[in-house]
C-alpha positions in Angstrom: 56.8 140.4 61.5 58.5 137.3 63.2 56.3 134.9 61.2 56.9 136.3 57.7 59.6 133.8 57.0 57.9 130.8 58.4 55.1 128.6 57.4 53.0 126.9 60.1 49.9 124.6 60.5 48.1 123.5 63.7 46.4 120.2 64.1 44.2 119.1 66.8 44.9 115.4 68.0 42.5 113.5 70.4 44.5 111.5 72.7 41.8 108.8 72.6 42.8 108.1 69.0 46.5 107.7 69.9 46.4 105.0 72.5 45.9 107.2 75.6 42.5 106.5 77.4 41.5 110.0 78.3 39.3 112.5 76.5 42.0 115.0 75.9 42.1 117.4 72.9 45.7 118.5 72.0 47.0 121.3 69.6 50.2 120.6 67.8 51.7 123.4 65.7 54.6 122.7 63.3 56.6 125.6 61.9 59.0 125.6 59.1 61.6 128.1 58.3 61.3 128.8 54.6 64.8 130.0 53.9 66.5 127.2 55.9 64.7 124.5 53.9 64.7 126.6 50.6 60.9 126.3 50.3 58.3 128.8 49.2 54.9 129.1 51.0 53.0 126.7 48.7 55.7 123.8 49.1 56.0 124.5 52.8 52.3 124.1 53.2 52.2 120.9 51.2 54.9 119.5 53.5 53.0 120.5 56.6 49.8 118.8 55.4 51.8 115.7 54.6 53.2 115.6 58.1 49.8 115.9 59.8 48.4 113.3 57.2 51.0 111.0 58.5 49.9 111.7 62.1 46.4 111.0 61.1 47.3 107.6 59.6 48.8 106.6 63.1 45.6 106.7 64.7 44.7 103.7 66.8 42.1 102.6 69.5 43.0 103.6 72.9 44.5 101.1 75.3 42.6 99.8 78.4 42.7 102.1 81.3 44.0 99.1 83.4 47.3 99.5 81.7 47.8 102.9 83.1 46.7 102.2 86.7 48.9 100.9 89.4 47.7 98.0 91.5 46.6 98.7 94.8 49.4 96.8 96.5 52.0 99.2 94.9 54.3 101.1 97.4 53.1 104.5 95.9 49.3 103.6 96.3 50.0 103.1 100.0 52.2 106.1 100.5 49.6 108.4 99.0 46.9 106.9 101.1 49.1 107.4 104.2 49.7 111.0 103.2 46.2 111.8 102.8 45.2 110.2 106.1 47.7 112.5 107.9 46.6 115.5 106.1 42.8 114.8 106.9 43.6 114.6 110.7 44.5 118.3 111.0 42.3 119.5 108.1 39.7 122.3 108.9 36.9 121.8 106.4 34.7 124.6 105.3 30.9 124.7 105.2 30.5 127.4 102.6 29.6 124.9 100.0 26.3 123.6 101.8 24.0 126.1 100.4 25.0 126.0 97.0 25.1 122.2 97.0 21.5 122.1 98.4 20.2 124.5 95.7 21.9 122.5 93.1 20.4 119.1 94.3 17.0 120.7 94.7 17.1 122.0 91.0 18.1 118.4 89.8 15.1 116.9 92.0 17.6 115.0 94.0 16.9 114.5 97.8 19.9 115.3 99.8 19.1 112.8 102.4 19.3 109.9 99.9 22.5 110.9 98.5 24.6 108.2 99.9 27.2 106.1 98.2 27.3 102.4 97.9 28.9 100.6 100.9 32.1 99.6 99.1 32.6 103.4 99.0 31.6 104.3 102.4 34.2 101.6 103.6 37.0 102.7 101.4 39.9 104.5 103.6 40.4 106.9 100.7 36.8 108.0 100.9 37.3 108.8 104.6 40.1 111.2 103.6 37.7 113.3 101.5 36.1 116.5 102.7 32.5 116.7 103.4 32.2 118.8 100.1 34.1 116.0 98.1 32.1 113.3 99.5 28.8 115.0 98.1 30.4 115.5 94.8 31.2 111.7 94.8 28.0 110.7 95.9 26.2 112.8 93.4 28.3 111.5 90.4 27.6 107.8 91.5 24.0 108.6 91.7 23.8 110.7 88.6 25.8 108.6 86.0 25.1 104.9 85.8 28.4 103.9 84.2 30.5 106.6 86.1 34.2 105.7 86.5 35.6 108.9 87.8 34.9 112.3 89.1 36.9 115.3 89.6 36.4 116.5 93.3 38.4 119.6 92.7 35.4 121.4 91.2 32.2 122.6 92.7 29.3 120.0 92.3 27.8 121.5 89.0 31.2 121.5 87.3 32.7 118.4 88.5 33.9 116.5 85.5 32.5 112.9 85.5 34.1 110.1 83.7 32.1 107.2 82.2 32.7 104.1 80.3 36.3 102.9 79.8 38.2 106.3 79.5 38.6 109.3 81.7 37.9 112.9 80.9 40.8 115.5 80.5 43.1 114.9 83.4 45.0 118.4 84.4 47.6 118.9 87.2 44.9 120.6 89.4 42.5 117.6 89.1 41.6 115.6 92.3 40.2 112.6 90.2 38.4 110.0 92.4 38.2 106.6 90.6 35.4 104.1 90.6 36.7 102.2 87.7 36.4 98.5 87.8 39.8 96.9 87.0 39.8 93.7 85.0 40.8 90.5 86.6 41.7 87.1 85.2 39.4 85.9 82.8 37.0 82.9 83.9 35.9 80.3 81.5 36.7 82.9 78.7 34.8 85.8 80.3 36.2 89.1 81.4 36.1 89.4 85.1 35.8 92.6 87.0 36.9 93.7 90.5 34.8 96.0 92.9 35.2 99.6 91.9 38.7 100.9 92.9 37.5 103.7 95.2 40.5 105.8 95.5 42.3 108.9 94.0 44.2 108.9 90.7 48.0 109.2 91.6 50.3 111.9 90.2 52.4 109.3 88.3 49.2 107.6 87.0 48.2 111.1 85.6 51.7 111.3 84.0 51.3 107.9 82.5 48.0 109.2 80.9 50.1 111.9 79.3 52.2 109.4 77.6 55.1 109.1 79.8 56.6 105.7 79.7 56.6 103.5 82.8 60.6 103.6 82.7 60.4 107.2 83.4 59.4 106.5 87.1 62.3 103.9 87.6 65.0 106.4 87.3 
């Protein structure tokens, strides 16, 4: 038994309680080799619990999502938009989703004909790079959730993860997260200002920032 000489403990940590503005549950496991540290199982268990007690004591409110998103003027944002526009020109969209989407919307009592995003979204060059299926997922999320700030377009319409409020749902490498987050602008007369919704996809480097990678990681 490879674990007979070790003590271990698993602790679940919510990213939201450790600065990162996404709802992600992380499992941390710490193992201690008893012989190396001259500990018996009881002492090792006490040490492990002390370690995770320290982790819990470091909990803090999550930072503002603004701090993890690049400005629209950043070169990486422009490069990703150009890549998507080039890809969309040659893309052959599938229509296999239509019947399923229609059934889902009918079950929700939502008229397909009125499922239209706001003008700011329709005018977005990012939105124009989306497939018809992705556009319907975005439109549904905007219609269904009043304080919607994001939706994962990689999933079918009934499984699309929708973000709301001031933090994102779990972001994975396979996500295609369309952002409707309103970035804060300079305060006017002491009041927090807001821009129009972002209307673009989350970039890979922004996703890495949301995992805790420092900004300096991208400057190397």
